[in-house]
C-alpha positions, 0 to 999 in steps of 0.5 A, a space after each residue: 029855307 035857313 042859313 048856318 055859318 059855323 065854326 066847326 063843321 061836323 062830320 056827318 055833315 061834311 059827310 052829307 056834302 062829300 056825298 052829295 057832291 061824288 054821286 053829281 060827279 060821279 053821272 059824269 066822270 070818265 073815269 070812275 076809278 080811283 087808284 091809291 098810292 104810296 110810296 114809304 121806305 121804313 127802316 128796320 123795326 118798319 117804321 115809317 121814316 119818308 114816304 109819299 101818299 096818293 091817287 092816279 086818276 085816269 091820266 093824273 096822278 094826285 100827290 097828297 103827302 112826299 115826307 123824309 124825317 128830318 134825319 134822312 133829309 139830303 139823301 137823296 130818298 126823297 128822289 128816290 120816292 119820288 120817281 118810284 111814285 110817278 113809274 108805277 102811275 106810268 104804269 096804271 097808265 098816267 099821263 102828268 103830274 100835280 101837286 100842291 105844296 108851301 115856299 117852305 117846303 120844297 118846290 125848289 126841289 119840284 123844280 130840279 124834278 120837272 116840275 112846272 110852277 101851275 099856278 102860284 097863290 102870293 100871300 097865302 094863308 097870309 104872307 107865304 106862297 103856295 105853289 100848285 105845280 104840274 108834270 109830263 109823266 
């Protein structure tokens, strides 16, 4: 057996490892049907000006990204998008939400919406923090 260490992960190598892990996981997971979730705010021209992407899977909504354009921040658009995502997740049978956010992003925003810290990575990546948060729906 030979070990290779590289700074450049090839797409086909990453896909091969992912598919091997996915095959293993699907044999053991109770719910094999994750479903994407997107909530978007668009301007009159149809351009996304704010949005959320994530996945619902079993009891959980996993929020991957929530973004509001700079000019719209502070106008409760992020709050509305978050509430719509949570409502949709509840309709899909979810009981919990999971997300992560950096210290310079929005931990206080999520706390205001009932999220609690599950754990925090200190000194991430060097001097900041990365918060992992959950909420019961």
